[in-house]
C-alpha positions in Angstrom: -25.7 12.3 -99.8 -28.3 11.5 -96.6 -26.4 7.8 -95.8 -23.4 9.4 -94.9 -25.1 11.6 -91.8 -26.5 9.0 -90.7 -23.3 6.7 -90.3 -21.8 9.4 -88.4 -24.2 9.7 -86.0 -24.4 5.9 -85.6 -20.4 6.4 -85.1 -20.8 8.7 -82.1 -23.5 6.8 -80.5 -21.4 3.5 -80.6 -18.6 5.9 -79.4 -20.6 7.2 -76.5 -21.6 4.0 -74.7 -18.2 2.6 -75.3 -16.7 5.5 -73.2 -19.3 5.7 -70.3 -18.6 1.9 -68.6 -14.6 3.7 -68.9 -15.8 6.5 -66.6 -17.7 4.3 -64.8 -14.8 2.3 -63.7 -12.4 5.3 -62.9 -15.2 6.5 -60.9 -15.7 3.3 -59.2 -11.9 3.4 -58.3 -11.8 6.1 -56.0 -14.4 5.1 -54.2 -12.7 1.6 -53.5 -10.4 3.6 -51.6 -10.7 4.6 -47.8 -8.8 5.8 -44.6 -8.3 3.6 -41.9 -6.1 5.6 -39.8 -4.8 9.2 -39.6 -1.9 9.3 -36.8 0.1 12.6 -35.5 3.3 12.2 -33.5 2.9 14.3 -31.3 -0.6 14.1 -31.4 -0.6 17.5 -30.1 1.7 20.0 -31.8 4.0 22.9 -29.8 3.7 26.3 -32.3 6.0 26.0 -34.5 7.2 22.5 -33.4 7.6 19.3 -36.2 5.5 16.2 -36.2 5.2 13.1 -38.5 1.5 12.4 -39.3 0.7 8.9 -40.9 -2.4 8.3 -43.5 -3.2 4.6 -43.8 -5.0 4.1 -47.1 -7.4 0.9 -47.5 -8.5 -1.5 -50.3 -12.2 -2.3 -50.6 -12.2 -3.5 -54.0 -11.2 -6.7 -56.1 -8.4 -5.5 -57.9 -5.4 -3.5 -57.4 -5.6 0.4 -57.5 -2.4 2.2 -58.9 -1.7 5.5 -56.6 0.4 8.5 -57.7 1.1 12.1 -56.3 0.1 11.7 -52.7 0.1 15.5 -50.2 -0.9 17.6 -47.7 -2.9 20.7 -49.0 -3.4 23.8 -45.9 -3.5 27.5 -45.9 -2.0 27.1 -42.4 0.0 23.9 -42.1 4.0 23.5 -43.6 4.2 20.2 -45.1 7.9 18.8 -46.4 8.8 16.0 -47.9 6.2 15.3 -50.3 8.7 14.6 -53.4 9.9 11.7 -51.8 6.6 10.1 -53.6 7.3 10.0 -57.1 6.9 6.8 -58.2 3.1 5.0 -58.2 2.4 2.7 -55.8 -0.1 0.2 -56.0 -2.6 -1.3 -53.6 -3.5 -4.7 -53.5 -7.1 -5.5 -53.0 -8.1 -6.1 -49.5 -4.2 -4.6 -48.8 -3.4 -1.1 -47.0 -0.5 1.5 -47.6 0.6 4.1 -45.3 2.2 8.0 -46.3 3.5 9.9 -44.0 4.6 13.6 -44.1 6.5 16.2 -42.0 4.5 19.0 -40.8 4.6 22.5 -38.7 1.9 24.3 -37.7 2.8 28.6 -36.7 0.4 30.3 -34.0 -2.3 30.6 -33.4 -2.9 27.7 -31.4 -6.0 26.1 -31.9 -7.0 23.3 -34.7 -5.5 23.7 -37.4 -7.4 22.0 -40.9 -5.5 19.7 -43.7 -6.8 17.8 -46.8 -5.1 15.0 -48.0 -5.1 13.8 -51.8 -3.7 10.9 -53.7 -4.4 10.6 -57.5 -5.4 6.9 -58.4 -4.2 5.7 -61.5 -7.5 5.4 -63.3 -10.0 7.2 -61.5 -11.1 10.5 -60.1 -8.9 12.5 -57.2 -9.0 11.0 -53.8 -9.8 13.6 -51.1 -9.6 13.1 -47.2 -9.8 15.9 -44.3 -8.0 15.9 -41.2 -7.4 18.1 -38.2 -4.3 19.2 -36.7 -4.5 20.6 -32.8 -1.8 23.2 -31.9 -1.4 24.0 -27.9 1.7 25.9 -26.5 0.7 24.7 -22.5 3.7 23.6 -21.0 3.4 20.5 -18.2 3.0 21.4 -14.9 5.3 20.9 -11.9 5.3 21.7 -7.8 5.9 20.0 -4.6 2.9 18.5 -3.3 4.3 17.2 0.3 7.2 18.4 2.3 8.0 19.9 5.3 7.5 23.7 6.5 11.2 23.4 7.7 13.7 20.5 7.6 15.1 19.4 11.0 19.6 19.1 10.5 20.8 16.0 9.5 17.3 14.1 9.2 15.6 12.3 6.3 12.2 13.8 5.4 10.0 12.9 2.5 10.2 15.6 -0.4 7.1 14.9 -3.3 7.6 15.9 -6.8 3.9 16.1 -9.0 4.1 16.1 -12.7 0.7 16.7 -14.4 0.1 16.6 -18.1 -3.0 18.9 -18.6 -2.0 18.8 -22.6 -4.3 16.4 -24.7 -1.7 14.7 -26.2 1.0 12.3 -24.1 5.1 13.5 -23.3 7.7 11.2 -23.2 11.1 10.8 -21.8 11.0 12.6 -18.3 13.7 13.2 -16.6 14.4 14.7 -13.1 16.9 15.8 -11.5 17.7 17.2 -8.1 20.5 19.2 -7.0 21.9 20.9 -4.2 24.4 22.6 -1.9 25.1 20.8 1.5 21.6 18.7 0.7 21.5 14.5 0.1 18.7 13.7 -2.1 17.6 10.0 -3.2 17.0 9.4 -5.5 18.9 12.2 -7.0 17.4 11.5 -10.4 14.4 9.8 -12.2 13.4 8.6 -15.4 10.1 8.3 -16.4 9.0 6.9 -19.9 5.7 8.4 -20.7 3.1 10.6 -18.8 0.0 10.1 -21.0 -2.7 13.0 -22.1 -4.9 14.7 -18.7 -2.8 12.8 -15.8 -0.6 13.3 -13.1 2.3 11.3 -11.3 3.9 11.2 -8.2 7.6 11.3 -7.5 8.5 10.9 -3.8 12.3 12.0 -3.1 13.9 11.7 0.5 15.9 14.7 1.6 18.6 15.1 4.0 19.9 18.8 4.9 23.1 19.9 6.2 22.8 23.0 6.2 19.7 26.0 4.5 19.9 26.2 0.6 17.8 25.7 -2.3 16.9 22.5 -3.7 16.6 22.4 -7.2 14.5 20.0 -9.8 15.2 20.0 -13.7 12.4 18.3 -15.2 13.3 18.0 -19.4 10.4 16.1 -21.6 9.9 15.1 -25.2 6.9 16.4 -27.4 7.7 14.1 -30.5 11.3 14.6 -30.7 11.5 18.1 -29.5 13.0 19.0 -26.0 11.6 20.7 -23.3 12.0 21.9 -19.9 11.2 23.5 -16.8 12.5 23.7 -13.2 11.3 23.6 -9.4 12.8 25.2 -6.6 12.2 24.6 -2.8 13.7 26.5 -0.5 15.4 24.0 2.4 14.6 25.9 5.8 16.5 24.1 9.2 14.3 24.5 12.3 12.2 22.0 14.8 10.8 19.2 13.0 7.3 20.0 13.5 6.0 16.4 13.3 8.2 14.6 15.3 7.3 12.9 18.8 7.9 15.6 21.8 8.3 13.8 25.4 7.2 16.0 28.2 8.4 14.8 31.7 6.3 15.0 35.0 5.8 13.5 38.4 9.7 13.0 39.1 10.5 11.6 42.6 14.3 11.2 43.5 15.2 9.0 46.7 18.4 8.1 47.9 19.9 4.4 47.8 22.7 4.4 49.7 26.0 5.4 47.2 23.6 6.2 44.7 20.3 8.0 43.6 16.8 6.8 42.3 14.7 8.7 40.1 11.4 7.6 38.9 8.9 9.8 36.5 6.1 10.0 33.7 6.6 10.8 29.9 4.1 11.8 27.6 4.6 11.7 23.6 2.5 15.1 23.3 3.8 15.2 19.6 2.2 14.2 16.4 4.2 11.0 15.8 5.1 7.9 17.6 8.6 8.1 19.7 10.0 4.0 18.4 12.7 3.0 21.0 12.3 5.3 23.8 15.3 5.2 26.5 15.7 7.2 29.6 19.3 8.1 30.8 20.9 10.6 32.9 24.3 12.7 31.3 26.9 14.3 32.8 27.7 15.7 35.4 25.1 12.6 36.6 26.7 9.2 36.2 24.1 6.3 35.0 24.9 3.3 37.6 23.3 0.3 39.2 20.1 -1.9 38.0 18.7 0.9 35.6 21.6 2.9 34.5 19.5 3.1 31.1 15.8 2.4 31.1 14.1 1.3 28.1 10.2 2.6 27.5 10.2 1.1 24.0 7.3 2.7 21.5 5.1 5.7 22.9 2.4 6.4 20.9 1.3 10.2 20.2 -0.6 11.0 23.4 0.3 8.1 25.4 2.2 8.2 28.6 5.0 6.0 30.0 7.3 5.3 33.1 10.5 5.2 34.0 13.3 4.6 36.7 16.8 5.9 36.6 19.8 5.1 39.1 22.4 7.5 39.2 25.6 9.3 40.9 26.2 13.0 41.3 27.7 15.2 43.7 25.1 18.6 41.9 21.2 17.6 42.5 20.1 21.2 41.0 21.2 20.5 37.5 20.9 16.5 36.4 20.7 16.1 32.8 17.6 13.6 31.9 18.7 12.4 27.8 15.6 10.7 26.0 16.3 9.3 23.2 14.5 7.6 20.4 13.8 7.3 16.3 11.1 8.3 14.0 9.3 5.5 11.8 11.8 5.9 9.0 15.1 5.3 11.3 16.0 8.8 11.7 17.4 9.5 15.4 16.4 12.1 17.8 17.5 13.0 21.2 16.3 15.5 23.8 18.1 16.4 27.3 15.8 17.9 30.1 17.8 19.4 33.2 16.5 18.6 35.9 16.6 20.6 39.2 16.5 17.8 42.2 18.2 19.9 45.0 16.8 20.1 47.9 16.9 23.7 48.8 17.3 25.5 45.6 16.5 29.1 46.7 13.4 29.7 44.1 11.2 32.3 45.8 9.1 29.1 47.9 8.8 26.9 45.3 11.1 24.1 46.2 10.3 21.4 49.1 11.9 18.2 50.5 10.6 15.8 53.3 13.1 13.6 54.8 12.0 10.2 56.1 14.0 7.6 57.6 17.2 9.0 56.2 15.3 9.0 52.6 15.5 12.6 51.0 12.7 12.5 48.0 12.2 15.6 46.1 9.7 15.9 43.0 9.4 18.5 39.9 6.0 19.8 38.3 5.8 21.3 35.2 5.8 20.6 31.5 8.8 19.0 30.2 10.2 18.0 33.1 11.4 21.6 33.5 14.2 22.7 36.8 11.5 24.6 38.4 10.1 23.0 41.3 7.0 23.1 43.6 3.6 21.9 43.4 3.5 18.3 43.0 6.1 16.7 44.9 6.8 13.3 45.5 8.3 13.3 48.9 6.3 11.4 52.1 4.0 13.2 54.0 0.6 12.3 55.5 -1.5 12.3 52.4 0.8 10.6 49.5 3.8 8.2 49.2 7.4 8.6 47.5 7.4 6.5 44.2 9.8 4.4 44.1 10.7 4.2 47.7 9.2 1.0 48.7 6.8 0.6 51.8 8.8 2.4 54.0 7.9 5.2 52.7 4.3 4.9 53.7 5.3 3.7 57.6 4.5 7.4 58.8 1.6 7.2 57.0 0.3 3.9 59.0 2.0 5.0 62.3 -0.2 8.3 61.9 -2.9 6.2 61.2 -2.7 3.5 64.4 -2.1 6.9 66.9 -5.3 8.5 65.3 -7.6 4.8 65.8 -5.8 4.4 69.3 -6.9 8.0 70.3 -10.3 7.6 69.4 -10.8 4.5 71.3 -9.7 5.7 74.6 -11.7 8.6 74.1 -14.4 6.6 73.7 -13.3 4.3 76.9 -12.6 6.9 79.1 -15.2 6.6 81.6 -14.7 2.3 81.3 -10.9 3.2 82.1 -11.4 5.6 84.4 -14.1 3.1 86.4 -11.2 0.5 86.6 -8.7 2.8 88.0 -10.9 4.4 90.6 -11.8 0.1 91.7 -7.8 -0.4 92.4 
């Protein structure tokens, strides 16, 4: 009777010894698995937005491993599509396998945690924790550069700034610009992607024919979900504060027989350069002769140039001086200054005229070549010559100088001259 318990004990020991390698093998099977990557699309979810999470497993062992029932467990993340993995998959030695799940995360915003699990055919369940970010922050869009006022029918640059403050990229950015009575180029702009924590500048050119609102509609995608925002830029018509400002000074008028000759200085007091600056006169004056239109060329900011225009006119009290130029992008500008060149203007003593050898010269002063005269005259006098009048305009000065010199010589030699006359 004592032999029977001994036989049973030996059997149990043998059974236990045979089970230990099997359990050890089962445990080692799970240890051969590792996660090589976890990717989310989009990288950061909006609240309630659906995304895709893909988990790639690798097999570091020397034999194939059968896997079943892959799943994601979370108390805050909703997972769909787990029923697609009903059959067992095998991952060969040194190979990888990827499982993808559709997920969505309700509020609140912040970090949500999940656990990926899969059951090896022989071994313990494999677990891997991961993080899901939820953020409702939208992209930031604004006008980074635009004039305060827009000149009528003049092309001006406008820059739109798009900033992505999110931790994930955004895709398929489309900007559409529109406005009543406004020409916009380009009217639509496409950007394939904008990385996280980055920005971009999108240039447009705007040519308005009236005051209106310029609208920018920006649509984009986070994953497969569409989002959009809008920016409004009021277009106010006014004088261009950045354009060249030609100011006329030191104007001198001289008769040339059947026509007049006008000379003067033009100073650019504006911010930008005046390209291809030309000067002429307008109606009722008629440009004629050698300098019907005078080309100064490029006039830089704070620089000055001279001009000369020949013309005929019946009324010198209102002569339009027309200045035309272009800006750096080829926009045309024009300014007309009305000059009062009459010799008798009746402006309370602020006019003057001088006549020398049949030539009449009248100068105008003041900023911009305004029609008020006086102060800075270009007519011939004892101390100044007429601009554009030639050397003949200096004859009175030369004659007066000669007379002064002769008078001084006679005064010094008076005793000698008197003695000479007495001897005779």
